[in-house]
N, C-alpha and C positions, 0 to 999 in steps of 0.2 A: 772199315777194316783195311789196313795196309797189308799188302801181300809181300812175299819174300823178295820180289823184284823192286820194291820200294815205292809203290803207289797203290791207289785204290782201284785201278783198272783190273778186271777179272782175268785178263790174260797178259802175258809178258810181250809187249809190243817192241819190235825192233826199233821203231822210231823213238820210243821212250828210252830204250837201252842206249841208243846213240846220244840222246840228250843228256843222260846221266854221265856217260863216259866222256863226251867231247864238248858238252855245254851247249849244243845247238842241234837242230834238225840237220840231217845229212841228205842231200838230194843227189841222185845219180844222173850223170850226163852220159847218155848212150853213145857208144863208138863202134863203128864197123871197121875193123882193122884189116879185113881181107883174108881172114883165116878160113880153113875148111875143117873137115872131120875125117878121121881114119875110116869111117864107114861110108864115106862119100867118094874118097879119092882112090879107092881100090885096095888100100892097105889092109883093111879088114872086111871091106864090102863096098857096095855101091848103093846109091839111092837114099842113103841117110836113114834116120829114124822114121818109122811109118807115120808118125804124127807131125813131123816137122816141115814147115815152110817158113823160113826166117823172114820172108817178105811180109808175113802176117803179123810179125812181132816188132820188127825194127821201126823206130820213129822215122818220119819222112825226111829228117835232116841227116840220116845216117846212110852215106854212100861211100863205098870203099875208094871211089875215084877221088874223093876229097881227102886231104891229109887229116891226121888225128886232130891237130889243133883247129883246123877249119871246121870240123864236125863239132868240136867242143864249143867254139864261138857261136855257131848256129844254135846248138843245144842250150847254151846259157841264155841267149836272147829269148828263146821260147820258154824256158823254165822260170826265168825271173818274172815273166808276165803271169805265168800260171801259179807259181808259188812265191808270192811277194815277200814272205817272211823267211824264205830260205837264205841262209848265209854261208853254209859250208857245202862244197860240191866235191864229188869224187867222179873220176872217169870210169864209166861202166863199159868194160870190154864185153859186149853182149853177144854179137852174132857168131854162131857156130862155136868152135873150140879154141879158146883164146890163149892156150899154152901149147898148141899143136904146131910147134916150129922149134928150130934150134935156138938156143939161148941168145946167140948173137943176132938173131932176127927179132926176138922178143924185146931185148933191151932197148933199142932205139924207139920202138913204138911206145913202150911203157914210159920211158924217160921223157919222150916228147910231151906226153900227157902231163907228167909231173912238173914239167918246166913251165906250164901255164900258171900265171900268178893266182888264178882263182880256183885251182884244183888242189885239193888237200890229200888226195890219195887215189887208190885204184880199187875197183871191185871187178874181179876177173871171173867170168863164167867159163867153165870148161868141163871136160869129161874126166872121170877118175883114171882112165888109162892114158892120159896125156900129161902127166906130171912125173918128175923124177927128182932125185936128191939135189941135183945141181940147180934146177929151177926153183925148188922150194928154199934152198939156201939163199939164192938171190932175192927172192921175195921177202925172206926174213930180214935181210939187210935193209931192204927198202922200208920195212915196217918199223925200223928204228926211228925214222923221221917222218913217216907218212902213215895214213890210215890205209891198211891193206886187208882186203878180204878175198877169199877164194870160194867160189860157188860151184859145187859139183852137181851135175845133172844125174842124180841117183834114179829118179823117176819111179822106181819100184824096188822093193826088197826081195822080189821073187825071181828066181832064175828063169823059169819058164815064161814069165811075162816079158822079161828083158829080151829073150830070144824072139818072142812073137813080134815085138815092136822094133826088131833089128837094131838094138843098141850096139851090139858088137863088143860089149864088155859084160862082166858078171857083177853080181852084188859083192862077191869076194874082192873084186877090184875096187869097188867103192869103199869098202871097209878099210882096205890097205891104204888107199889115198887119203882118206879122212884121218886115219891114225898118224900117218907120216906128216900131214899138214899140221895137225894139232900139236905134234911133238916139236914143231918149230915155233910154237906160240903164235901162230897165225889164226885169224878169225876164219872159221869154217862154216859155210852155209851149204845147205842142200836144197834141191828141188824135188818135190814129189807130185806125181799126177794121181789124183783120186778118181777112180772109175775106169781104169784101164780094162780092156776086154779080157774076160776069163777070171777076173778076181772077184771073189765073193765079198760081201760087206764085212764079214768076220775077218777075212784076210786083210782087207784094207785097214780095218781098225787095229789089228795086231801090229801093224807097222808103227803105231805109236810106241809100243813097248820096245820094238826092235831099234828104232832110231834113238830112243832114250838111252840105250846102252852104248851109244857111240859118242865120241868126244866132239860133238858139234855145238856151235854157238847159236845158229839160227836155221830156220826152215821156211821155205816158200812153197805154198800149195797152189796147184792148178787143178781145177775141175776138168774132166775130160771134155774137150771141144773138138769138133771135126773141122779141120782147116782145109780149105780148097787147095788143090794142087798137091795133095799128099797121097801116099799109098793107102793110108787109113781112110781117106775120103772115098777112094775107089772101093775099098772093102766094105765101107758102110753102104754105099749105093747098091752093091750086089747083095749084101747080107745084113740088112738093118736089124734083124732079129737077134743078131749076135752081140749087139751093143746095148748097154744099160746105162741110162743117164739119171743123175740125181735131179729131182725138182728142188726149187729153192728151200722149201720148208724141210724136206728130207735132208738136204745138204747141211742146213743149219743144225739139225739134230745130230747128224753124224759128226760134225765138227765139235760140237759140245762134248760128245763122248770121247772123241780123240784127245781133246784138250785135257779132260779130266785125268787121263792116263799118261799124259806127256810130262816129261821131266820139267819142273817149273822154271829152271834157269835157261831153257831153250827159248830164244826170242822168235816171235812170229813176224816175218816180213810181210806176208800176204796170205790171205785165205782163198783167193780166187783170182783167176786171170781173165783177161778180156781180149778176145780176137776181134779186130776191126770188122764191122759188118760186111765189107766187101769180100772178106776172106772166110767168113763164118758160114759153113755149109748148112749147119743145123741150128737155126735160130731158136734160142731157148731163154728161159728166165725173164721173158718179156722186157728186155732192155735193162734188167737189174745190173747196176754197176758194182764194182768191187768194193767201193767205199760204203755202199748201201748194205752189202753183205756183212761187212764188219759190224754195222749198227744192229742188224738182225741177230747176229751171233752174240753180241754183248747183251742185248735184251733177253735172249734165251738163257744166257748164263745167270742173269739177275733173277729171272722168273724161277729158275731151278735152284737158286741160291748155291751155285757151284762155281768152280774156278779151275784154271789150269793147274794140273798137278794134284788135285784133290784126292785122287785115287792112285797116284803114282807110288810105286814101291820098287826099290832097286834090288 
């Protein structure tokens, strides 16, 4: 059976989406361009999100002391060894909020990356309260000749959760930014954390319906992990009983249900994240990797004879 996204895979993979649209796998080359966040520099708060320690997510070659192109060169050498069939690369502005600066500061950083002969576009990770019409117009211009995607850290659809994790923005802000970005015909991706403290399983699952109502192109899921050096790590050490974690089998079952209700054209970039062992306070899943989680989810979809969007209704 071929599904609406054009192949026999039971969920709509972002990798397949890119292959269909651009003719090849697209590999991200991470860049740390030296940005910060408004909930770190005092504009909206200090300390950042309670779950965030970017050192635990940045590749080893990403250091803001190096230029954008120096980081790209190091990243390409690493990725070409790991992904030998990769042919198309985009610069992934990953660390912190990568639109959090005046447009005249952003332009040289983006354009330096695009000037690299092996870079075909940009993937820009940011917050929904760090974009405006001028920045989106500029990105839309770049998208005329380049692959451009904007990834918003939505993290949760619930205002009380966002307040607890010190996001410093609301879900209303997320909806506004997503709609403005989509109106410019830019690729819109979002990040969601599954398992944030205080959210019930039903609330987490309801987010499938909520995000399906938004003009997004892709979603990246992270299971809740406790990263050393964060406020959440301190909270966990003091009150571990306030945290609830999915075991692998339970997470697989949850994701199958989530997919069944998710709009079928939304592409899945990732089902789970991986914190490096040195930063992972709470070891779990017995070393299960994100690519292994994909296999488990696909097998569960097959056993259940179900697929993404099977129970979606608009």
